[in-house]
GUNU-862285 format. One record per residue (C-alpha): residue number from 1; y, z, x. Coordinates in steps of 0.5 Angstrom, whole numbers. Each point is the difference from the previous one (the first is absolute). Example, Ala and Ser with C-alpha at 12.3 -4.5 7.8 and 13.67 -1.06 7.14 Angstrom:
@n:1, py:-9, pz:16, px:25;
@n:2, py:7, pz:-2, px:2;
//
This chain:
@n:1, py:24, pz:64, px:31;
@n:2, py:-3, pz:-5, px:-5;
@n:3, py:-6, pz:2, px:-4;
@n:4, py:-6, pz:-5, px:-1;
@n:5, py:-6, pz:1, px:-5;
@n:6, py:-6, pz:-4, px:2;
@n:7, py:-4, pz:1, px:-6;
@n:8, py:-6, pz:-4, px:1;
@n:9, py:-5, pz:-1, px:6;
@n:10, py:4, pz:-3, px:6;
@n:11, py:-2, pz:0, px:8;
@n:12, py:4, pz:4, px:4;
@n:13, py:0, pz:-6, px:5;
@n:14, py:3, pz:-4, px:-6;
@n:15, py:5, pz:5, px:-1;
@n:16, py:2, pz:1, px:7;
@n:17, py:7, pz:-3, px:-1;
@n:18, py:2, pz:6, px:-5;
@n:19, py:-4, pz:5, px:4;
@n:20, py:4, pz:-1, px:6;
@n:21, py:7, pz:0, px:-3;
@n:22, py:4, pz:6, px:2;
@n:23, py:3, pz:-1, px:-7;
@n:24, py:-6, pz:0, px:-4;
@n:25, py:-4, pz:5, px:-3;
@n:26, py:-7, pz:-3, px:-3;
@n:27, py:-4, pz:4, px:-5;
@n:28, py:-7, pz:-3, px:-2;
@n:29, py:-2, pz:3, px:-7;
@n:30, py:-2, pz:-3, px:-6;
@n:31, py:6, pz:0, px:-6;
@n:32, py:-3, pz:6, px:-4;
@n:33, py:-1, pz:4, px:7;
@n:34, py:7, pz:-1, px:1;
@n:35, py:3, pz:1, px:-7;
@n:36, py:4, pz:6, px:2;
@n:37, py:4, pz:-4, px:5;
@n:38, py:0, pz:-7, px:-3;
@n:39, py:8, pz:1, px:0;
@n:40, py:1, pz:0, px:7;
@n:41, py:-3, pz:-6, px:2;
@n:42, py:4, pz:-6, px:2;
@n:43, py:-6, pz:-5, px:1;
@n:44, py:-6, pz:-1, px:-3;
@n:45, py:-6, pz:-4, px:3;
@n:46, py:-6, pz:-2, px:-4;
@n:47, py:-6, pz:-5, px:0;
@n:48, py:-3, pz:-1, px:-7;
@n:49, py:-3, pz:7, px:-2;
@n:50, py:7, pz:3, px:-2;
@n:51, py:3, pz:-2, px:-6;
@n:52, py:8, pz:0, px:1;
@n:53, py:2, pz:0, px:-7;
@n:54, py:7, pz:1, px:-4;
@n:55, py:-2, pz:8, px:0;
@n:56, py:-2, pz:1, px:7;
@n:57, py:7, pz:-4, px:2;
@n:58, py:3, pz:5, px:-5;
@n:59, py:-3, pz:6, px:4;
@n:60, py:3, pz:-3, px:7;
@n:61, py:8, pz:0, px:-1;
@n:62, py:1, pz:-1, px:8;
@n:63, py:-5, pz:-6, px:0;
@n:64, py:3, pz:-6, px:3;
@n:65, py:-6, pz:-4, px:2;
@n:66, py:-7, pz:-2, px:-2;
@n:67, py:-5, pz:-3, px:5;
@n:68, py:-6, pz:-3, px:-2;
@n:69, py:-5, pz:-1, px:6;
@n:70, py:-3, pz:-7, px:-3;
@n:71, py:2, pz:-6, px:-4;
@n:72, py:-1, pz:2, px:-7;
@n:73, py:6, pz:5, px:-4;
@n:74, py:-4, pz:0, px:-6;
@n:75, py:0, pz:8, px:0;
@n:76, py:7, pz:0, px:1;
@n:77, py:5, pz:0, px:-6;
@n:78, py:5, pz:-5, px:3;
@n:79, py:5, pz:1, px:-5;
@n:80, py:0, pz:7, px:0;
@n:81, py:1, pz:0, px:7;
@n:82, py:6, pz:-5, px:0;
@n:83, py:3, pz:4, px:-6;
@n:84, py:0, pz:6, px:5;
@n:85, py:3, pz:-4, px:6;
@n:86, py:-7, pz:1, px:3;
@n:87, py:-2, pz:-6, px:5;
@n:88, py:-7, pz:-2, px:0;
@n:89, py:-3, pz:-4, px:6;
@n:90, py:-7, pz:-3, px:1;
@n:91, py:-3, pz:-3, px:6;
@n:92, py:-2, pz:-7, px:-3;
@n:93, py:-3, pz:-3, px:7;
@n:94, py:-3, pz:6, px:2;
@n:95, py:-7, pz:-3, px:-2;
@n:96, py:1, pz:-7, px:1;
@n:97, py:-5, pz:0, px:6;
@n:98, py:-5, pz:4, px:-3;
@n:99, py:0, pz:-4, px:-7;
@n:100, py:-1, pz:-7, px:4;
@n:101, py:-5, pz:3, px:4;
@n:102, py:-4, pz:3, px:-6;
@n:103, py:1, pz:-7, px:-3;
@n:104, py:-3, pz:-4, px:6;
@n:105, py:-6, pz:5, px:0;
@n:106, py:-2, pz:-1, px:-7;
@n:107, py:0, pz:-7, px:1;
@n:108, py:-4, pz:0, px:6;
@n:109, py:-5, pz:5, px:-4;
@n:110, py:0, pz:-4, px:-6;
@n:111, py:-2, pz:-6, px:4;
@n:112, py:-5, pz:3, px:4;
@n:113, py:-3, pz:5, px:-5;
@n:114, py:1, pz:6, px:4;
@n:115, py:0, pz:5, px:-5;
@n:116, py:-7, pz:-3, px:-3;
@n:117, py:-3, pz:0, px:6;
@n:118, py:2, pz:7, px:2;
@n:119, py:-3, pz:3, px:-6;
@n:120, py:-7, pz:-4, px:1;
@n:121, py:0, pz:2, px:7;
@n:122, py:1, pz:8, px:-1;
@n:123, py:-5, pz:-1, px:-5;
@n:124, py:-5, pz:-2, px:5;
@n:125, py:0, pz:-7, px:-2;
@n:126, py:0, pz:-6, px:5;
@n:127, py:2, pz:-6, px:-4;
@n:128, py:4, pz:-5, px:4;
@n:129, py:-1, pz:-6, px:-4;
@n:130, py:3, pz:3, px:-6;
@n:131, py:7, pz:1, px:3;
@n:132, py:1, pz:-7, px:3;
@n:133, py:8, pz:0, px:1;
@n:134, py:6, pz:-5, px:0;
@n:135, py:4, pz:-1, px:6;
@n:136, py:8, pz:1, px:0;
@n:137, py:1, pz:-6, px:5;
@n:138, py:3, pz:-6, px:-3;
@n:139, py:0, pz:3, px:-7;
@n:140, py:7, pz:0, px:-4;
@n:141, py:3, pz:6, px:-2;
@n:142, py:5, pz:0, px:-6;
@n:143, py:5, pz:5, px:0;
@n:144, py:4, pz:2, px:-6;
@n:145, py:6, pz:3, px:1;
@n:146, py:3, pz:0, px:7;
@n:147, py:4, pz:6, px:2;
@n:148, py:-2, pz:5, px:6;
@n:149, py:-7, pz:1, px:-2;
@n:150, py:-1, pz:-7, px:-1;
@n:151, py:3, pz:-2, px:6;
@n:152, py:-4, pz:5, px:5;
@n:153, py:-6, pz:-3, px:-4;
@n:154, py:1, pz:-7, px:2;
@n:155, py:1, pz:2, px:7;
@n:156, py:-7, pz:3, px:0;
@n:157, py:-3, pz:-6, px:-3;
@n:158, py:3, pz:-5, px:5;
@n:159, py:-3, pz:4, px:5;
@n:160, py:-7, pz:-1, px:-3;
@n:161, py:2, pz:-8, px:0;
@n:162, py:0, pz:0, px:-8;
@n:163, py:5, pz:-5, px:-3;
@n:164, py:5, pz:4, px:-4;
@n:165, py:4, pz:-2, px:-6;
@n:166, py:4, pz:4, px:-4;
@n:167, py:4, pz:0, px:-7;
@n:168, py:6, pz:4, px:-1;
@n:169, py:5, pz:-4, px:-4;
@n:170, py:6, pz:3, px:4;
@n:171, py:-3, pz:-1, px:7;
@n:172, py:5, pz:-5, px:3;
@n:173, py:-3, pz:-6, px:4;
@n:174, py:4, pz:3, px:7;
@n:175, py:-4, pz:7, px:-1;
@n:176, py:-7, pz:-4, px:-1;
@n:177, py:1, pz:-4, px:6;
@n:178, py:2, pz:6, px:4;
@n:179, py:-6, pz:3, px:-1;
@n:180, py:-4, pz:-6, px:0;
@n:181, py:-3, pz:0, px:-7;
@n:182, py:0, pz:-5, px:-6;
@n:183, py:4, pz:2, px:-6;
@n:184, py:-3, pz:-4, px:-6;
@n:185, py:0, pz:0, px:-8;
@n:186, py:-5, pz:5, px:-3;
@n:187, py:-4, pz:-5, px:-3;
@n:188, py:-1, pz:-3, px:7;
@n:189, py:-2, pz:7, px:3;
@n:190, py:-5, pz:1, px:-5;
@n:191, py:-3, pz:-6, px:0;
@n:192, py:-1, pz:0, px:8;
@n:193, py:-1, pz:7, px:2;
@n:194, py:-7, pz:3, px:2;
@n:195, py:3, pz:7, px:0;
@n:196, py:6, pz:2, px:-4;
@n:197, py:4, pz:7, px:0;
@n:198, py:5, pz:2, px:-4;
@n:199, py:6, pz:4, px:3;
@n:200, py:6, pz:0, px:-5;
@n:201, py:3, pz:6, px:-4;
@n:202, py:-3, pz:1, px:-7;
@n:203, py:5, pz:-3, px:-5;
@n:204, py:0, pz:-3, px:-7;
@n:205, py:0, pz:-7, px:4;
@n:206, py:-6, pz:2, px:5;
@n:207, py:-4, pz:4, px:-5;
@n:208, py:-7, pz:-4, px:-1;
@n:209, py:3, pz:-5, px:5;
@n:210, py:-7, pz:-1, px:2;
@n:211, py:-3, pz:-1, px:-8;
@n:212, py:-5, pz:-4, px:-3;
@n:213, py:4, pz:-6, px:0;
@n:214, py:2, pz:0, px:8;
@n:215, py:-6, pz:3, px:2;
@n:216, py:-3, pz:-6, px:-3;
@n:217, py:4, pz:-5, px:4;
@n:218, py:-3, pz:3, px:7;
@n:219, py:-6, pz:-3, px:3;
@n:220, py:-7, pz:2, px:-1;
@n:221, py:-2, pz:5, px:4;
@n:222, py:7, pz:3, px:2;
@n:223, py:1, pz:7, px:2;
@n:224, py:5, pz:5, px:-3;
@n:225, py:3, pz:6, px:3;
@n:226, py:5, pz:5, px:-3;
@n:227, py:3, pz:5, px:4;
@n:228, py:7, pz:0, px:-3;
@n:229, py:0, pz:3, px:-7;
@n:230, py:-5, pz:0, px:-6;
@n:231, py:1, pz:-5, px:-5;
@n:232, py:3, pz:-6, px:4;
@n:233, py:-7, pz:-2, px:0;
@n:234, py:-3, pz:0, px:-8;
@n:235, py:-6, pz:4, px:1;
@n:236, py:-3, pz:-3, px:-7;
@n:237, py:1, pz:-7, px:3;
@n:238, py:-3, pz:2, px:7;
@n:239, py:-6, pz:3, px:-3;
@n:240, py:-1, pz:-7, px:-4;
@n:241, py:0, pz:-4, px:6;
@n:242, py:-4, pz:5, px:4;
@n:243, py:-5, pz:-1, px:-6;
@n:244, py:0, pz:-8, px:0;
@n:245, py:0, pz:0, px:8;
@n:246, py:6, pz:-3, px:1;
@n:247, py:3, pz:6, px:4;
@n:248, py:-5, pz:1, px:5;
@n:249, py:3, pz:7, px:2;
@n:250, py:6, pz:5, px:-1;
@n:251, py:3, pz:5, px:4;
@n:252, py:4, pz:6, px:-4;
@n:253, py:4, pz:5, px:3;
@n:254, py:4, pz:1, px:-7;
@n:255, py:-2, pz:0, px:-7;
@n:256, py:4, pz:1, px:-6;
@n:257, py:-3, pz:7, px:-2;
@n:258, py:-1, pz:4, px:6;
@n:259, py:-5, pz:3, px:1;
@n:260, py:-4, pz:-6, px:-3;
@n:261, py:-5, pz:4, px:-3;
@n:262, py:-5, pz:-4, px:-4;
@n:263, py:3, pz:-7, px:2;
@n:264, py:-5, pz:-5, px:-1;
@n:265, py:3, pz:-4, px:6;
@n:266, py:-3, pz:5, px:5;
@n:267, py:-7, pz:-2, px:-3;
@n:268, py:0, pz:-6, px:4;
@n:269, py:-4, pz:-1, px:6;
@n:270, py:6, pz:-5, px:3;
@n:271, py:6, pz:5, px:-2;
@n:272, py:2, pz:5, px:6;
@n:273, py:5, pz:5, px:-2;
@n:274, py:3, pz:6, px:4;
@n:275, py:4, pz:6, px:-3;
@n:276, py:8, pz:-3, px:1;
@n:277, py:-1, pz:1, px:7;
@n:278, py:6, pz:-5, px:2;
@n:279, py:4, pz:5, px:3;
@n:280, py:-5, pz:5, px:2;
@n:281, py:0, pz:0, px:8;
@n:282, py:2, pz:6, px:4;
@n:283, py:5, pz:-5, px:3;
@n:284, py:3, pz:-2, px:-6;
@n:285, py:1, pz:7, px:-3;
@n:286, py:3, pz:2, px:7;
@n:287, py:5, pz:-6, px:-1;
@n:288, py:2, pz:2, px:-7;
@n:289, py:1, pz:7, px:2;
@n:290, py:4, pz:-1, px:6;
@n:291, py:4, pz:-6, px:-3;
@n:292, py:2, pz:5, px:-6;
@n:293, py:2, pz:6, px:5;
@n:294, py:4, pz:-5, px:4;
@n:295, py:4, pz:-2, px:-6;
@n:296, py:1, pz:7, px:-3;
@n:297, py:2, pz:2, px:7;
@n:298, py:5, pz:-6, px:0;
@n:299, py:3, pz:2, px:-7;
@n:300, py:1, pz:7, px:1;
@n:301, py:4, pz:-2, px:7;
@n:302, py:4, pz:-5, px:-4;
@n:303, py:-3, pz:-6, px:2;
@n:304, py:-2, pz:-6, px:-4;
@n:305, py:-7, pz:0, px:-3;
@n:306, py:-4, pz:-7, px:0;
@n:307, py:-4, pz:1, px:-6;
@n:308, py:3, pz:3, px:-6;
@n:309, py:-3, pz:-1, px:-7;
@n:310, py:6, pz:2, px:-4;
@n:311, py:7, pz:0, px:2;
@n:312, py:3, pz:1, px:7;
@n:313, py:5, pz:6, px:1;
@n:314, py:7, pz:-2, px:-3;
@n:315, py:6, pz:4, px:-2;
@n:316, py:0, pz:1, px:-7;
@n:317, py:7, pz:-3, px:0;
@n:318, py:-2, pz:-6, px:3;
@n:319, py:-6, pz:-1, px:-4;
@n:320, py:3, pz:1, px:-6;
@n:321, py:5, pz:-6, px:1;
@n:322, py:-6, pz:-5, px:3;
@n:323, py:-5, pz:3, px:-5;
@n:324, py:2, pz:-6, px:-6;
@n:325, py:-1, pz:-5, px:6;
@n:326, py:-6, pz:3, px:3;
@n:327, py:-3, pz:-1, px:-7;
@n:328, py:2, pz:-7, px:-1;
@n:329, py:-1, pz:-2, px:7;
@n:330, py:-8, pz:2, px:-1;
@n:331, py:-1, pz:-3, px:-6;
@n:332, py:4, pz:-7, px:2;
@n:333, py:-5, pz:0, px:6;
@n:334, py:-6, pz:1, px:-4;
@n:335, py:2, pz:-5, px:-5;
@n:336, py:1, pz:-5, px:6;
@n:337, py:-7, pz:2, px:3;
@n:338, py:-3, pz:-2, px:-7;
@n:339, py:4, pz:-6, px:0;
@n:340, py:-2, pz:-2, px:7;
@n:341, py:-8, pz:1, px:0;
@n:342, py:0, pz:-4, px:7;
@n:343, py:1, pz:1, px:7;
@n:344, py:7, pz:2, px:1;
@n:345, py:4, pz:-1, px:7;
@n:346, py:7, pz:3, px:-1;
@n:347, py:4, pz:4, px:-5;
@n:348, py:7, pz:0, px:0;
@n:349, py:5, pz:5, px:-4;
@n:350, py:7, pz:-1, px:-1;
@n:351, py:5, pz:6, px:-3;
@n:352, py:6, pz:-2, px:-4;
@n:353, py:5, pz:5, px:-3;
@n:354, py:0, pz:7, px:0;
@n:355, py:-7, pz:1, px:2;
@n:356, py:2, pz:-3, px:7;
@n:357, py:3, pz:7, px:1;
@n:358, py:-6, pz:4, px:-1;
@n:359, py:-6, pz:1, px:5;
@n:360, py:-3, pz:-6, px:-1;
@n:361, py:-5, pz:0, px:6;
@n:362, py:-4, pz:5, px:-5;
@n:363, py:1, pz:-4, px:-6;
@n:364, py:-3, pz:-6, px:4;
@n:365, py:-6, pz:4, px:2;
@n:366, py:-1, pz:2, px:-7;
@n:367, py:0, pz:-8, px:-2;
@n:368, py:-5, pz:-1, px:6;
@n:369, py:-4, pz:6, px:-3;
@n:370, py:0, pz:-3, px:-7;
@n:371, py:-2, pz:-7, px:3;
@n:372, py:-6, pz:2, px:4;
@n:373, py:-3, pz:5, px:-5;
@n:374, py:-4, pz:-5, px:-3;
@n:375, py:-2, pz:-3, px:6;
@n:376, py:-3, pz:5, px:5;
@n:377, py:-5, pz:5, px:0;
@n:378, py:4, pz:6, px:2;
@n:379, py:6, pz:4, px:-3;
@n:380, py:6, pz:-3, px:2;
@n:381, py:7, pz:3, px:-1;
@n:382, py:7, pz:0, px:3;
@n:383, py:-2, pz:3, px:6;
@n:384, py:-6, pz:-4, px:2;
@n:385, py:2, pz:-7, px:-4;
@n:386, py:4, pz:-3, px:6;
@n:387, py:-6, pz:1, px:5;
@n:388, py:-5, pz:-2, px:-5;
@n:389, py:4, pz:-6, px:-1;
@n:390, py:0, pz:-2, px:7;
@n:391, py:-7, pz:1, px:1;
@n:392, py:-1, pz:-5, px:-6;
@n:393, py:4, pz:-5, px:4;
@n:394, py:6, pz:0, px:-5;
@n:395, py:7, pz:-1, px:3;
@n:396, py:5, pz:4, px:-4;
@n:397, py:8, pz:0, px:0;
@n:398, py:6, pz:3, px:-4;
@n:399, py:7, pz:-2, px:0;
@n:400, py:6, pz:3, px:-3;
@n:401, py:4, pz:-6, px:-4;
@n:402, py:7, pz:0, px:-2;
@n:403, py:-1, pz:-5, px:-5;
@n:404, py:1, pz:1, px:-7;
@n:405, py:-6, pz:0, px:-5;
@n:406, py:3, pz:1, px:-6;
@n:407, py:-3, pz:7, px:-1;
@n:408, py:3, pz:7, px:3;
@n:409, py:-6, pz:0, px:4;
@n:410, py:-6, pz:-5, px:2;
@n:411, py:-6, pz:0, px:4;
@n:412, py:-3, pz:-7, px:2;
@n:413, py:-7, pz:-1, px:2;
@n:414, py:-3, pz:-6, px:3;
@n:415, py:-7, pz:-1, px:2;
@n:416, py:-3, pz:-5, px:4;
@n:417, py:-7, pz:-3, px:0;
@n:418, py:-3, pz:-6, px:3;
@n:419, py:2, pz:-5, px:-5;
@n:420, py:3, pz:4, px:-5;
@n:421, py:7, pz:5, px:-1;
@n:422, py:1, pz:5, px:-5;
@n:423, py:7, pz:3, px:-1;
@n:424, py:2, pz:6, px:-5;
@n:425, py:6, pz:3, px:-1;
@n:426, py:1, pz:7, px:-3;
@n:427, py:6, pz:5, px:-2;
@n:428, py:1, pz:7, px:-2;
@n:429, py:5, pz:2, px:-6;
@n:430, py:2, pz:7, px:-1;
@n:431, py:-3, pz:2, px:-7;
@n:432, py:-3, pz:-6, px:-1;
@n:433, py:-5, pz:0, px:6;
@n:434, py:-4, pz:-5, px:4;
@n:435, py:0, pz:-7, px:-1;
@n:436, py:-3, pz:-7, px:3;
@n:437, py:6, pz:-5, px:-1;
@n:438, py:-3, pz:-6, px:4;
@n:439, py:-7, pz:-3, px:1;
@n:440, py:1, pz:-6, px:5;
@n:441, py:5, pz:-4, px:-3;
@n:442, py:0, pz:2, px:-7;
@n:443, py:5, pz:6, px:-2;
@n:444, py:-4, pz:5, px:-5;
@n:445, py:1, pz:7, px:-2;
@n:446, py:-6, pz:5, px:-1;
@n:447, py:-2, pz:7, px:1;
@n:448, py:-6, pz:0, px:6;
@n:449, py:-5, pz:5, px:-3;
@n:450, py:-6, pz:-1, px:-4;
@n:451, py:-5, pz:-6, px:-2;
@n:452, py:4, pz:-6, px:1;
@n:453, py:-1, pz:-7, px:-1;
@n:454, py:3, pz:-6, px:4;
@n:455, py:0, pz:-7, px:-3;
@n:456, py:3, pz:-6, px:4;
@n:457, py:1, pz:-6, px:-6;
@n:458, py:4, pz:-6, px:-2;
@n:459, py:6, pz:2, px:-4;
@n:460, py:-2, pz:-3, px:-6;
@n:461, py:1, pz:2, px:-8;
@n:462, py:-7, pz:3, px:-2;
@n:463, py:-2, pz:3, px:7;
@n:464, py:2, pz:7, px:-1;
@n:465, py:-3, pz:0, px:-7;
@n:466, py:-7, pz:-3, px:2;
@n:467, py:0, pz:6, px:5;
@n:468, py:2, pz:5, px:-5;
@n:469, py:-6, pz:-3, px:-5;
@n:470, py:-5, pz:0, px:6;
@n:471, py:2, pz:8, px:1;
@n:472, py:0, pz:1, px:-7;
@n:473, py:-7, pz:-3, px:-1;
@n:474, py:-3, pz:5, px:5;
@n:475, py:4, pz:6, px:-3;
@n:476, py:4, pz:0, px:6;
@n:477, py:7, pz:4, px:-2;
@n:478, py:6, pz:-2, px:4;
@n:479, py:5, pz:5, px:2;
@n:480, py:5, pz:-4, px:3;
@n:481, py:2, pz:-7, px:2;
@n:482, py:5, pz:-3, px:5;
@n:483, py:1, pz:-7, px:1;
@n:484, py:3, pz:-4, px:6;
@n:485, py:1, pz:-8, px:1;
@n:486, py:4, pz:-4, px:5;
@n:487, py:2, pz:-5, px:-5;
@n:488, py:-1, pz:-3, px:-7;
@n:489, py:-7, pz:-3, px:-1;
@n:490, py:-2, pz:2, px:8;
@n:491, py:-4, pz:5, px:3;
@n:492, py:0, pz:7, px:-3;
@n:493, py:-3, pz:7, px:0;
@n:494, py:-1, pz:5, px:-4;
@n:495, py:-2, pz:8, px:1;
@n:496, py:-4, pz:4, px:-5;
@n:497, py:-1, pz:7, px:0;
@n:498, py:-7, pz:1, px:-4;
@n:499, py:-3, pz:6, px:-3;
@n:500, py:-7, pz:0, px:4;
@n:501, py:-3, pz:-5, px:6;
@n:502, py:-2, pz:-7, px:-2;
@n:503, py:-7, pz:-2, px:1;
@n:504, py:-2, pz:-7, px:2;
@n:505, py:-1, pz:-3, px:-7;
@n:506, py:7, pz:1, px:-1;
@n:507, py:3, pz:-3, px:6;
@n:508, py:-5, pz:-6, px:0;
@n:509, py:3, pz:-2, px:-7;
@n:510, py:7, pz:1, px:3;
@n:511, py:-2, pz:-4, px:6;
@n:512, py:-2, pz:-6, px:-5;
@n:513, py:7, pz:-1, px:-3;
@n:514, py:2, pz:-7, px:2;
@n:515, py:7, pz:3, px:2;
@n:516, py:-2, pz:6, px:4;
@n:517, py:-1, pz:-1, px:7;
@n:518, py:-1, pz:7, px:3;
@n:519, py:-3, pz:7, px:-3;
@n:520, py:0, pz:6, px:3;
@n:521, py:-1, pz:8, px:-2;
@n:522, py:3, pz:6, px:4;
@n:523, py:-1, pz:7, px:-1;
@n:524, py:5, pz:5, px:3;
//
């Protein structure tokens, strides 16, 4: 009999798979109310209220799985769970429909002044002339970020005869055509969309994506929508363009600081807001409870789960053997993704040497998880990486090769885009660590970690010196530097590890050198 603690409010209907199982006993109590029996539970189900800390996990020695009924897992100490062998799962698509519908409702309400008109009628005023709206028919909707939610939103906009253009640097033309949307560069979307909505994760790349510069590129009278993450639209920049009249209106479900007490944006009559309601429907709450219940039951019955956010269950012996390659593969995938900031059609992985004798399918999925991590708006791991890769229209394959690589083990990856191919090779050397030993046709040797600077240049005397001088002028300290070339005086690359991230001024000065053809930065 498995013992399950449900510490946050969940409906009986959502918990039905567990409640009806003859092998499960469900206890619905808050953690403090179950303090004397924490040691007996095999599973813990939570929403956002319960904080699953290292201390709490330590008090639950029998715990095998934590289920989060929702997307975010900020309230769960993932590292502590992993170290204690506890699998953590969530429900990444349980609120897709609710968020898409809420976004469309916000667009409609904003264009027709529904909240403002409602207030006046409730105040016994009747002023029709003050609330002349704008039709959605024939308007251009720009969707930034085209994952599950963006896809569902596009379908609803098309039903209203809207023209849909999207910006997603990783969207393939095949997938765009399949859904009948037009994929465009960001600047083109900004210049042509009547309404712009964001549906990306909040990362270093997307924070302030719609800031003073990019909002300035939009057409006058644009409407901006954010039902994704607070901070994707820069709030100060939005306020500036509302004051100038360039932005005609905004609809916000999320803010940088929540609740948005004393937020000046709320003083604008043409800004409508809701208290982070994207996932707040009865159906969504039922869906996430039912999905997490089913997954926990599958796990306890020894079946695979679809949305683990840490490691899937492996024996300690197997994991110990593959762990070095698992880490290497994830870094190689991440590095390849940062190199290829374009739509990708195919990823092929080739194993050579002793690595081919291991459980390579897990290593392959680790590489895919590393590749997809910077590209999608949901948690990607070794359990769901294959499924999400297919959803994004990317083919992947693995091959075991007997060819000699010059190393005791070698992992070779080839990423194919529309007009570009990127190749990377890596190896693991006991007592020395992970090494990247090849990029495209260049041999090189560097440790994949930290702040990295990649430079493609001509193999001429003085180039390395100029690079060092520029970095020195900007007070950038070089930790290590590795170079590779095909032939004397021909093309060459260098990879430098530096102590901190580089700003645009440094990159501009490096790109200005005559003998340097490409400059890229990476953070691993």
